[in-house]
Each structure stands twice: as C-alpha cells, then as structure tokens.
C-alpha positions in Angstrom: 72.8 97.1 50.7 76.3 98.5 49.7 76.2 101.7 47.8 79.0 103.6 46.1 79.1 106.7 44.0 76.2 108.1 46.0 75.5 111.6 44.7 73.0 114.0 46.3 71.2 116.0 43.7 68.9 119.0 44.1 66.9 119.2 40.9 63.9 121.5 40.1 62.1 118.9 38.1 58.7 117.4 37.8 59.3 115.4 41.0 59.2 116.9 44.5 60.9 120.2 43.6 61.5 120.8 47.2 63.2 117.4 47.8 66.8 116.6 48.3 66.8 113.3 46.4 69.5 110.7 47.0 70.7 109.2 43.7 72.7 106.1 44.5 74.3 103.8 41.9 76.6 100.9 42.4 74.6 98.4 44.4 75.4 94.8 43.5 73.3 92.8 41.2 73.0 89.1 40.8 74.2 87.4 37.6 70.8 85.6 37.2 69.0 89.0 36.9 71.1 89.8 33.9 70.7 86.5 32.0 67.7 86.3 29.8 67.9 84.0 26.9 66.7 85.7 23.7 63.8 83.7 22.4 63.5 83.0 18.7 62.0 85.8 16.6 59.2 83.4 15.9 58.0 83.9 19.5 56.6 87.3 18.5 52.9 86.3 18.0 52.3 88.6 15.0 54.5 87.8 12.1 52.4 87.8 8.9 49.8 90.0 7.1 46.8 87.9 8.1 47.7 87.9 11.8 48.5 91.7 11.6 44.9 92.3 10.4 43.6 90.1 13.2 45.7 92.0 15.7 44.3 95.3 14.4 40.8 94.0 15.0 41.7 92.9 18.5 43.2 96.3 19.2 40.1 98.2 18.1 37.9 95.9 20.1 40.1 96.3 23.2 40.2 100.1 22.8 36.4 100.2 22.7 36.1 98.2 25.9 38.6 100.5 27.7 36.1 103.3 27.6 38.0 106.3 26.3 36.7 106.6 22.8 33.9 108.9 23.9 36.4 111.5 25.2 37.9 112.6 21.9 35.3 115.3 21.3 37.1 117.7 23.6 38.3 120.8 21.8 40.4 123.6 23.2 38.5 126.8 24.1 41.6 129.1 23.7 45.3 129.0 23.1 48.1 131.1 24.7 51.9 131.3 24.3 53.8 129.5 26.9 57.5 129.1 28.0 60.3 127.7 25.9 58.4 128.0 22.7 55.3 126.0 23.8 51.7 126.9 23.0 49.1 126.1 25.6 45.7 124.8 24.6 43.0 125.0 27.3 39.9 122.8 27.5 36.3 123.4 28.4 35.5 122.5 32.0 32.6 120.4 30.8 35.1 118.1 29.0 38.2 118.0 31.3 39.0 119.2 34.8 42.0 118.8 37.1 41.9 117.2 40.5 40.6 120.2 42.4 38.3 121.4 39.5 40.9 123.6 37.9 41.2 124.2 34.2 43.2 121.6 32.2 45.5 122.1 29.2 48.1 120.6 27.0 51.3 122.3 25.7 52.8 121.8 22.2 56.4 122.7 21.0 56.7 122.1 17.3 59.9 120.5 16.0 61.5 120.3 12.6 60.9 116.7 11.9 57.6 114.8 11.3 57.9 112.8 14.5 55.9 113.4 17.7 56.8 112.7 21.3 53.7 112.5 23.5 55.0 113.2 27.0 53.1 112.5 30.2 54.3 114.4 33.2 55.0 112.8 36.6 54.2 113.9 40.2 53.0 111.0 42.4 49.6 109.5 42.8 46.7 109.8 45.3 43.8 107.6 46.3 41.4 107.8 49.2 43.4 107.0 52.3 46.8 106.9 50.7 49.4 108.2 48.3 50.9 111.6 47.7 50.8 113.8 44.5 51.5 117.3 43.3 50.3 119.2 40.2 53.2 119.5 37.8 53.3 121.8 34.7 57.0 121.9 33.7 57.3 122.2 29.9 60.9 123.1 29.9 64.0 121.6 28.3 65.0 118.6 30.4 66.6 115.3 29.6 65.0 113.6 26.5 62.3 116.3 26.5 64.8 118.9 25.3 66.5 120.4 22.3 69.8 119.3 23.6 72.2 118.6 20.8 72.9 115.0 22.0 69.2 114.2 22.4 68.1 111.8 19.6 64.6 113.4 19.9 65.8 117.0 19.7 64.0 117.7 16.4 60.7 116.0 17.3 57.5 117.8 18.1 56.8 117.7 21.9 53.2 117.3 23.0 53.4 117.8 26.7 50.6 116.7 29.1 50.9 118.3 32.5 50.1 116.2 35.6 46.9 117.4 37.4 44.7 114.3 37.8 46.7 112.5 40.5 45.6 109.2 39.0 48.6 108.3 36.8 46.8 109.9 33.7 44.4 107.0 33.6 41.6 107.7 36.2 38.0 108.1 35.1 36.0 109.0 38.1 34.9 111.8 40.5 36.2 110.6 43.8 35.1 111.5 47.4 38.0 112.6 49.6 38.0 114.0 53.1 37.9 117.6 51.7 35.1 116.8 49.2 34.9 115.7 45.6 38.0 115.5 43.3 38.2 115.0 39.6 40.5 112.1 38.7 39.9 112.5 35.0 43.3 111.5 33.7 41.9 109.4 30.9 39.8 112.4 29.7 42.8 114.7 29.9 45.0 112.3 27.9 42.3 111.8 25.3 41.8 115.6 25.0 45.5 116.0 24.5 45.5 113.4 21.8 42.6 115.2 20.1 44.8 118.4 19.9 47.7 116.3 18.6 45.6 114.7 16.0 44.3 118.0 14.7 47.7 119.6 14.6 49.7 116.6 13.4 47.4 114.2 11.6 50.1 112.2 9.7 53.3 111.9 11.7 56.0 109.4 10.7 56.6 108.2 14.2 55.1 108.7 17.7 56.8 108.0 21.0 54.5 107.7 24.0 56.6 108.4 27.1 56.7 109.8 30.6 58.5 109.8 33.9 57.3 108.4 37.2 53.5 108.8 37.2 53.7 109.7 33.5 55.6 106.4 32.9 52.8 104.5 34.6 50.5 106.6 32.4 52.0 105.1 29.3 50.3 101.8 30.0 46.9 103.3 29.1 48.3 106.4 27.2 49.7 104.3 24.4 46.2 102.7 23.8 44.6 106.2 23.7 47.2 107.4 21.2 47.3 104.3 19.1 43.5 104.3 18.7 43.8 107.6 16.7 46.9 106.6 14.8 46.3 103.0 13.8 48.6 103.3 10.7 51.5 105.1 12.5 54.6 103.5 13.9 54.6 103.9 17.6 57.1 103.4 20.5 56.9 103.5 24.3 59.5 104.6 26.7 58.5 104.1 30.4 61.0 105.9 32.6 60.5 105.0 36.2 57.1 103.4 35.9 57.3 99.6 36.4 53.6 99.0 35.9 52.9 97.0 39.0 51.6 97.7 42.4 52.4 95.9 45.7 51.3 92.3 45.0 51.2 91.7 48.8 48.7 94.5 49.4 45.6 93.6 47.4 43.4 95.8 49.5 45.2 99.0 48.4 45.1 97.8 44.8 41.4 97.2 45.1 40.9 100.7 46.5 42.9 102.2 43.6 41.0 100.1 41.0 37.6 101.1 42.3 38.3 104.7 43.2 39.9 105.6 39.9 37.4 103.4 37.9 40.3 101.7 36.2 39.5 99.2 33.4 42.3 96.7 32.9 41.4 95.0 29.6 40.6 91.3 29.8 42.9 90.9 26.8 45.8 91.1 29.3 45.4 87.5 30.5 48.6 87.8 32.6 47.5 90.9 34.4 47.0 89.3 37.8 45.6 91.9 40.2 48.3 94.5 40.9 50.7 93.2 38.2 49.7 95.2 35.1 53.1 95.4 33.5 51.9 92.7 31.1 49.8 95.2 29.3 53.0 95.9 27.4 53.1 92.3 26.3 49.4 92.4 25.2 50.1 95.5 23.1 53.0 93.7 21.4 50.9 90.6 20.9 48.4 92.6 18.9 50.6 95.2 17.2 53.6 93.7 15.2 55.5 97.0 15.1 55.3 98.7 18.5 58.6 98.7 20.4 58.8 99.3 24.1 61.7 100.4 26.3 61.8 100.6 30.1 64.1 102.4 32.4 64.4 101.7 36.1 66.9 101.3 38.9 66.8 97.9 40.7 65.7 99.4 44.0 63.8 102.5 43.0 63.2 104.1 46.5 60.3 106.4 45.6 58.3 103.6 43.9 59.2 100.7 46.1 59.1 102.2 49.5 57.2 105.5 49.4 54.3 104.4 47.2 54.2 100.6 47.0 55.5 100.0 50.6 57.5 97.1 49.3 60.8 95.7 50.6 63.4 96.9 48.1 64.6 93.3 47.4 61.1 92.1 46.9 60.6 95.0 44.5 63.7 94.0 42.6 62.6 90.4 42.4 59.2 91.3 41.1 60.7 93.8 38.6 63.1 91.2 37.2 60.6 88.3 37.2 57.9 90.2 35.2 60.2 92.0 32.8 62.2 88.8 32.1 59.0 87.1 31.2 58.1 89.9 28.8 61.6 89.8 27.3 61.4 86.1 26.6 58.1 86.5 24.7 59.2 89.6 22.7 63.0 89.7 22.7 63.4 92.0 19.7 60.7 94.5 20.7 61.1 94.9 24.4 64.3 96.0 26.1 65.5 97.5 29.4 68.0 100.0 30.6 68.3 99.1 34.3 70.8 100.7 36.6 72.1 99.7 40.1 71.0 101.6 43.2 67.8 103.3 44.2 67.4 106.3 41.8 63.9 107.3 40.7 63.8 108.0 37.0 66.8 108.8 34.7 66.5 112.5 35.8 68.4 111.7 39.0 71.3 109.7 37.4 74.7 111.3 37.6 75.0 112.9 34.2 71.4 112.3 33.4 70.8 110.8 29.9 74.5 110.8 29.3 74.8 108.0 31.9 76.4 104.9 30.3 75.8 101.2 30.9 78.3 98.9 29.2 79.5 101.8 27.1 76.1 102.9 25.8 74.5 106.1 27.0 70.8 106.4 27.8 70.5 108.9 25.0 72.0 106.4 22.5 69.7 103.7 23.7 66.6 105.9 23.2 67.8 106.7 19.7 68.2 103.0 18.9 64.7 102.4 20.2 62.9 104.9 17.9 65.1 104.2 14.9 64.6 100.4 15.3 68.3 99.9 15.3 69.2 96.1 15.3 71.8 97.0 18.0 69.0 97.9 20.5 69.0 95.5 23.4 69.0 95.1 27.1 71.5 97.1 29.1 71.4 95.7 32.7 74.0 97.2 34.9 
C-alpha cells in the first residue's frame, strides 16, 4: 500500500496515551468505492404521519426487548467539581460499577444553547481470551468535544460518559476472567448517564449521540438508550472510528463477545448477520423519520482492522464500503460518510484534526451540516 503525507503524532488522548500512533493519509482508493447512486427520497421508509406513528410504536417495542429500560432508576449519590468546568456525578455501586468494581460516574459541562451532545469515550475492548482496553476519563477540550471557536458544537452542553466497562458501552453481564469477576455493565452505565441528562436537561432542542473508537461502537446501542427517554427530540448520531462490524471471518470470536457481554441485537435488524451490526443504523432510520447519521473512518483503520478484528486491511475496506454503500442507498439523505485515505484511527489522528478537509469541506463543517440538517450535507469520500 502506497502512503504519502505520513505524519507521526504523539497525542495524549482517550486512546493509548503512551502510544506513538502512525497517522497516514494518501493511500489510493478505487473509483467504485466513491460511486454510490443516490436513491430517490421515497426510499426512506417513513415518509408520512401514519408511518411515523407506526415507527414510534416499533421503536418503543424494540427498546423494551433490548433490556435497558430497567436501568433508568440509577441516581447519583454525590456530585463534585471536575476539570474544564465539568461537574462529576457518581453512582451507587448497587446500580453501576466499572470493570474492576470501581465507582462509575458521568461528567457534565453546560453550554449556552439548548442542545446536548452525549459523548461516549473510547479505549479499546476486552472479552475472555482477547482484546485490549484501558479505562479512560478525559473530559477535556478536544476536537468536536471542545469550546473551540471553529467547532459547530462549541455552545452545546456536553454530557461525557467515561469508558470503564471495556465492553463498548453496551455490555450487560458479570464476566469471569482469569483474575476473577469483572463488571461489563456498559449498558447500565449509559442508562445511568442518560438518567442524569434527563433530569438536568428534560427538553433539549437537539441531541447528538457520539463517540470515538469504542465510544463510536457504543453509539449503536447508545442512541437507542438516549432516544427511549427523548422520543420527541430531534437526534443525530456521529460515529467516529466505529464501523459497527466485527470480523465476519471469525464467527467464534463474535460468539464469545456476544455471549460474554450478553449483547442483545434486536431482531428488528433483519440485515444484522452475525458480526455485521452496522445495519442497526439502517433499522433506526427505518423507524425514526428524523434521525440523521454520520460516520467517520479511514479506509484501512489500523487499530480496528488489524489490532482488534484481525482482518486484512483490504478485506476491512471492502466490508466497510459494501455495508455503508448499502445503507447509503436505502437512506441517501439521512446517512453520510466522511472517509479518508490511509490507516488513521479516528479523526483525532488526522493532520489538523477536525480542520482536515476532503474536497474543500472540513470535518468541522461536515459535522455542522449534519446537526443543522443542511441540504448540502453529503458523502465526502477521499
């Protein structure tokens, strides 16, 4: 693979703080990857008031089957001031625990607008016999989770969910490891954080459910948890470095993850075939006529493809494009991608970060188009 403009970045971020991370852009891309015919707007399945009502009923039924509704009773036991203007809310250990049995919390930084960003932190993933993860609590200004003047989300309230469950914010089990029992209670932690958000901000104008890496994977269940408590609020998803699928050639590992974390992939997702769960996004758009979903990835994301999924980079790219092309065809106006050349993991490692441009549009601009439902919002495939 030919690479140019290869930059070495050392970044104290929610990923492998100790890691010298190669961020390489400029690998070639095939023209066929970039060509997706926009389907007629009529292909969006929900387009009138009666179908909207039916979609809401389907959403509520699906949320009930996913098993998180009983976790909204969690209430914080205390609150403390945190860094960068955040306030920490700590939960009772009977409601939520981190991987090693530590106390769990959520952090909130109130903005000046009536919009809320629900941010799920990254940090790897672990399952019996595999994976690697670290606990990350980094509620500082960084990229689109910042008050940077160029950030279109700068005046939003930030609800920050640290990463401490090591199950992509979606596990729901106590798991036996070689050292003993571990609490992979990501679903409980996410629901508890939403409970705090609901109490503090009951009627926001907009909610963006987002995250990077493990947190981006977490949006696939996190959006459902948020939406269940804000059925009348406009919502958006930004998945940054979380492609939503696992290695389709390694069903044994997927089965281990599924069983160990007690994941419940809703049967509503008829295209979710084993490890390919990216189609959850399509299911959400089928049921909710408003939600809009953006995805960032590089074509050869080294951390996801090789470190975690153990996939050949070119196989990873083919799977990424095949699945997302399929979703784009079915919901052309409400699903778009910002894909870059090379093997970078998340937008944090791009040269220039969110100021990085594809076809003259920066990542910052593209995020702004997403949450403002700008008609100009579209795919940018480098």
